N, C-alpha and C positions, 0 to 999 in steps of 0.2 A: 285244782282238787285232785290232780295227780301226786302233787306234794305231799298235800294232804294225806293221802291214802298211804304213801310210801311212809311218812315220817308215822302214822300211827300203827301201821305193822310194823314198823321197827323198834317201836316203843313195848308193841305186846309181845315180840318176840323175845324182846331183853327181859321184859316181865317174866316170860315162857322160862328163861334160863336159869331167874333167879328164884324162881318157886318148884324147879325141878329137883330140888335136894332135900324133898321131903323122908321122914324117917319111915323105916318101917315098922309098919303096925298103926300108923297114921292116914287118917283120910284127908285128901286136898281137896278142898270145896271150893268152888267158882260160884259167887252169888253177887246181887246186887240189893240186898238187906243192908243198907247203909244208915239209915236214919234211926233216930232214937228209939221209937218204939216196935221198928224192925229187927234192929240189934239185941232189943232185950229179949224178943221171942226167939232169936237164933240160940242165945245162951242156953235156952233150955235144953235143946237139941245137942250142943256141944256138953253141957253138964251129964247128959245121959250117956255119952259115950265114955268120958271120963271114967264112969264107973264100972266099964267094962274095960278100962285099961287102952283105950284108943286116944290116941292124941288128934288134935284138930289143926290141919295148916291150913289158914284162912286165906281166900283170894277175892277178897271184895272188889267189884268194880261199880261204882257209883253211877245212877241212872235209871230212877224209874221205868219200867216197862223192859228193861234187860238189852235195849238195843246195843248199848255199848258193850255189855257184857259179852253180848255174841259176836262182836267183833273180834274181842279178845280170844276168845274159844276156837274162833273159827282160824287164827294164828298157831294157838298153842297145838290143835290137832293136826294143822300143815307142817308144822317141825315135828311132827311124832312123838308130842310130850302131852298129852290128853289128862286134866285133872283126873280124880277120882270120880268125882258125882258134880253134876252141873245143874243149879236150879235153872228149870224151863217151863215155856209157857206151850199149850197147846200145838199149833202145827209144826213149831219149832223141833219140838220131839220127833213129830213124825217126819220130819224131812232127813234128822241126823239118821234116825232108824233106817230108812231107805238107802243111807248111804253104807250100811253095815255096821257104825260105828259105835253102838251101844249095845252092852252086854245083856245075856240073857237072864231073865229073873224069874222064871216059870216055877223053878224047883222051889225057890223063897216062898213064892206065892201059893203053890199050891199047900207047901205043908202049913202056911200061913192061913190058910182061906180068905186068902183076899176077893176072890171073885163073888163070894157072899154078901161083903161088906160095903165094897165101892161102887158107888152107883152107874150105871152103863155110861150116862153122860160123861162121865170121867174116864170110864174104861177106853172110851174111844181114842183116848190120847197117851194113857197109860202104857197100852197096849198096842202092837204093830206085827200084823200077820200073824196072831193067834199067840205071841209071845209077850209076856209083860216086860219092858224096858227102863220102865221109871216108878217111882212110889210115889203117889198122888201124897202133898202134907194137909191141903187143907183144900175147901173150897171158899174163893171171895165173891160175893155176889157186888156188882158193881154201879147198879142204881139206887144208891144214897142220898141223902140230903144230911149234913152235918151244921148243925145250928146253934148260935150261943144262944142260951134260954134267958140268960139275963139281960141281954140287948132286946131279943123279941119283946119280953115283958116289959121293960121300959118303954119302947115304943107301942104296945099295944097290940103287938103283932100275933094271932094266933097260928098254930099249924097250918100250913097251907096243905089242901087235899086235891086242887086243881089247878092248870095250869093260870089261870085268870086269878084266883087267890095269889100263886108264886108271883106272878106280875106286880099286884097290888101291894104285897109285902115289900118287894125289891123295890120298889117307888117309895115306898114309907121311910123304908132304910137309908136310899139315897138323898131325899128331902132333908133327912135330920143330919147329915153331912159325914155319913158313915159310907163304907164300903157295902155294899151289898152282896156281891159275890167275890169271894178270894179264889183267885185262878192263877195256876202257873200257865204262861204262855209256851208249853212244848207241844208238839203233835199230838203224842198219846194223850195227854192231859185234855186236848181240845176233842179229840175222837171219844174221851169217856163221857165227857158232858154230851157231844152229839148220841152216842149210842141211847142214854136215856131220853133226850128229846124225841129221838125217833120212834120210841116205842111208845111213849106218852103219845106222841102226835097221831100215829099210824096204827098203831094196837099193833100184836103179837103177828096177825095174818102179813100186815104190811111188812113188818121187822122180818120175818123169816125170807118172804119172797124176794126180798132186796138184797139183806145182808148175807142169808144163809145161799139161796138159791141163784141169787145174783140176775134176777129177772130184769132185762132191759125196761119192760114196760113199768116196774115198780121202781126201779132206779131213776126214772125219766118221770113220776108221778107228779100229781099236784101234793100229794101229802110229802114227798121228798122237797119240794120247792116250801112248803108248810114249814118242814122240820129249819131247813136254812133261816126261812124268816124268824124263826123262834130264836134260832142261835143268833141271828143279828140282834135281836132284845136283850138276850144274856149279854151280850157282849156290851151293851150300853150302859150297864152295872156295874163291869170291872174296872177296877183301878187303872191309871195310867202306867203304872210299875208293872204289869203282870208277865210282861215278855221276860221269857227265860227262867222263869222263879220257879222252883222245886216246888213240888206239891206238897212237902211236909212243912215247907213256910207257909204255905197258902193256909195250911191247915192251924198253924201258930197263928195266925191273923184274926181267925175265929175263936181260938183259944183264949186269946188275949183280950176278945171283946174289939177289935178291928175292923171286924167283917162280921155279916151275919149268917151266911151261908157260904159253904163248900160243897159243890158237887161232884162227888169221888166215892171211889170203893171204900170197902168196910177195913180197908188197910189203914184207913186214916185214924179209927178208933183207937189202935194202938199208940199213936201221938196224943191224944187226949188222955188216955190212962196215964202214958207217962209223964205227963203234966201233972200229975194228981185230980185229974178231972172224973166227976161220977156222973154217967148217962142218966136224964131223968133230974137230975139237980144241978149241973152246970152245964151240960148240952143236950142235944135232942138227936134222934137218929131216926130218920122216917125215911119211906121209899120217895124217887122221885114223883111229883104230883101226876097222877094218871099212869103208875105202872104198879100199883100198889096190889096188882093179882099176878105179876111178871116178876121173873129174876133174870137178868144177864149173868152170866158167871165167867170167872176163869180159876183156874185152879194150878196152884204152885206144885210142881212136881221136881223129884230130884232123879234125873237120867244119869246112868252108872255107864261110864264109858268103858269100853275093855280093854284090860289092864293085860291081858294074855288070855289063854284058853279057854280059862274058868271064872266065874265071880270069886274074886278075891275075899279072904274072910272077912277084910275090914270093909268091904262094899256088903257083903251079908250082913254083917253086926248094921250098918249106917242103914239098909233098908228096913231090918227087923225095927229098929229101934223107932224110926219115921212112920210106920205102921201100928206100934202098939198103943191100943186103947188107951193108955196113961199119957202118954206122949202127946199123942194128938187132941185130948183134951188140954194137958199146960199148958202146949205149946199155941192152940187157938184162941185160948183165954187172953192170953197175953197178945196174941196178933190183932186179934179182931175179925178174924175170919171164923170159919164154921169147920168142924172135922171133916175128911175125906171119907171117912167110915160110918154108915148108918146108925152102926150100934153102940154109939158114946153116948152116954145120959148128958144132961144140958144142966146138972146141978152147979156146977162150978162156974156157969156162965153168967154174965150180966144182963140186965136187960135187954140190950141191944142183940148180944150175941145169943140170947134164947129166941127173939123176934127171928133172926138171921137163919136159925135151925127150922123153925115152924113155918117160915117163909120158904123154906127151900124144898121141904118136905111137901110142903102144899104146891108148889110150882112144878115140883119133879111129877106128882100124882095128876096134875091135871094139863099136862103138856105145854105147860107155861114156863119150863125152863129152857132158856137159850144160853148159846154159847156167847159170848162176846164179841162183837166183831171189833172194839177196839184195843182187846187184848188178844187176840191172837186165837180164837176158839170159835169164829164163825167160818173164817176161810183163810189161805195161805198169807204169809208175809206178803211176797209180791204182791197180793190183790188188797189187802190190807194197807199197804205203804202208799200204794195209789190213792186208797181212800183218804187215807191221812194228807197228801198233799193236797188235794181239794178242799178238805173241810179248814185245813189251817190258812190255805190261802182266802177263803170265804171269812172265815173269821179276823183274819187281818186286814179286812178288806179290798184284796185284790180282784175279787170276784163279787159281783151281785148276786141274788139268789137265783135267778133264771139262770145265766150264765154257770154259778155252782152245778144246778143240775145236769146242765149239758155234759161240762167237763165230769161231773160224777161218772155218767153212762160211759163218754168215750174212755176215761181212764181205767175203769173196770174192763172194758172192752179188750183195751191193748193188754190190759194185765195176763190177761186169760190166756 
């Protein structure tokens, strides 16, 4: 393990040296948007900056969820060579802000009126100690189901709206010799499914108590055991080659008709669109059964790292470009997410996008908008990772449900 960390750190340091030669007037951006749909969305931002005479020094670090990117970032900052801007999620932003590494964007935010148009749930992560330190690009909701429409029609399967209907649908797909659930066996993907299953099983009060408040009673409850039991059911409908599969390859299984369902956040839509597929015609998008009234979310944001005493002109231009209504619309139409601003019209969005914007507004107004545990918006990384370990161990058969519940309580206690 020590040798692996040393090699990883050396590789990151080498990469830092190689990328430190960015030209004046450029922005160097560290991110993990490397799949086809994500890359297409990022091009929107690159072209926006090009029109302003600002070059883009790309620093992609593959790996959905950003774990590898954060390892590389730590090496860059430790070596005194922080990138201009970094894609981040949730409490990772807060952690870097606590270290005093992020630039103060208050002047830009005030001039652009960010406070009035960004939901408070997002501002919790965009701000630290009263100052803006990141510009939110989007809002992703994580409790979606993506389905191959033709395959469901061929098998006579209606869109499931309850857990029992979902199980019946998965059984019918499996009986037909197809893969019911396209999944990639990575901890963050396991946790993404767990997020939706937990909300569906116990409802919003249970979800908040367990994953936001970290109430030991909720963590050790019968509802938590039922959540693990349902994860075991889903595991039985995943193909044998799921281990280590990237999320976008799982999406491709649904796109190509090799699998019926994928339980994944709305970034998956970008893969369907990039493949020329249309919502309602080629694929279906709907909330995980039992979570139709709730939204669990994450928000991609770009944190600006200190490059001197003040925010650079390039950083200011990048922040303004990210937060412009025209970019928020153009980017999120391609990415599959919805705008981080509440004043962006939905005319350019497809049926899934319109539904996402409608669901987000309804959940926010009804108190059913929750930061996703799986995506670092419910608790800091130490607790999230402790939960990951238990969820993945159970999904891979190392724990039965009773043991998993006990391990969840213990893991969270030790991580706090």
